[in-house]
N, C-alpha and C positions, 0 to 999 in steps of 0.2 A: 846430472843434473842436481841442482844444490835445491833446499828445503830448509827454511827458516822456521824454527817449533819457536813461538815467545808466548812464554807466562811470567805471572808473579806468585806473589804469596808463598805456599809452599811447592810449588809446580807439578802437581801433582798429577794434572790435567797434561801437561806437558811432557811428565817422563812418560806416563801411557802411550801418548800420540808416536814418542821416540820409539819405544818398546814396537810398538804393534808395524812403527814404518820399517825398524828394522830387519823385523821378522818376515816383511811381505817383498822387501826390495834388495837389488844384490848392494851385497857390502860395500862395493866401490863408492854406491849413493852417500854426499855429502851432506849430511844431518848438523847445522846450526842451531845450537841451544843458545835462545837469547834470554836472558832470564832478567826482570826490575831488579832481582835482588841475589843475593849471592847462596841461597836456598835452595831456589828455583832453579838458577842454574844447576849448581851441583845437583839436581837430583834427575835432571835430565841428561846431565854429561854419565850419571850413573846408570842411566838409562842404555847407554852406549851411542851417546851422540857422537857425531865425527868430533866436532872443538864445540866452544863457549865463550861468550861474552857479556858481561852483567852489567847493567844499569844504562843510563836515558843514553849518552853518548855514543855507547856500543851497540845499542839496538839502533841509532842513528845511524851510523856510520856503515854498522853491514847488511841491514833491513835490504839494500837496495841489490844485491849480489844475488839474493834469492831467485829461482824461478816461480818456488812457491812457498807462500807464508802460509803459516796453520795456526793454530788455537782457538780459545774460545770469542765470542761476538767483542767480549772483554777489552779486546786490545785496540779496537777502534775506537773505547768509548774514554774521553779523558776524566781523568780524575778518578775511576775505576779501580775495582782489586784496592778499596780502603787509598786510594791516592796513587798508588803504585805505575798506574799505569796515567806519566804526565802526559799534556797536551803535547807537548814535543813527540812523544811518543804515539800518541796517537794518529798525529798529524804525517809522522814519518812512515807507519803501518801504512795506512791509508793512501798516500801519495806513492808508494813504493809500486814498480813495475809490473810485480810477481804476481802470479793468481793468487789470491785468498781464499780458503778453505777454512771457514770458522765454524765452530759449532756453538748453536743456536743457545746458547748458555752466557748469563751474564752475571756480573756481583759489581754494582747494582742490579737487582732484577731489571730485566725489559720484558715486555710481552713484545713477541714477534709475531706477528699475524702472519697464517700461512704456512704455519710451520707444525708440525706434529710431534708431539711430547714423544720423544724414548728415553731409553734409560743411555747415560754416558755410555756404557762400553759401545752399545749399538751405534750410538752420534761415530762415536772415534771410527770403530768397522766400517761405516757409511764414506767418510773423509776417507782412508785408506783406501776403499775401492776407487775412491775419484782420483786420487794418485797414480794408481796401479793402472787405472784403465786409460791412460791417456799419454799420448804420443810426444813426452816433452824434449 
């Protein structure tokens, strides 16, 4: 199974996702860190992603090989994360065939109806539970 974790800005949410995935899944699971900037990618790599790439072209090129795509809802919103998520990145993520498991948080703030407010750590645990319970 290949899991792509997409993040930007400081990469802290992506790093937390990678860390939790690494603890919950077998070591041979490939976790691909895709950062909108080098700091985000670096922090996800420090959390033990298998490999990483940075920038619009790298995300557009690599996202299609993932069975699962994880990150915040922002990765589907053009110009989010202070412009780091370009329209091309948002389109590439939305169009990729992998299953998207997204945390209902975004920058800029969006109101997502039907979701229950939970602390970030609980959202990440819920996302990891979805990944570990599905026979990919």
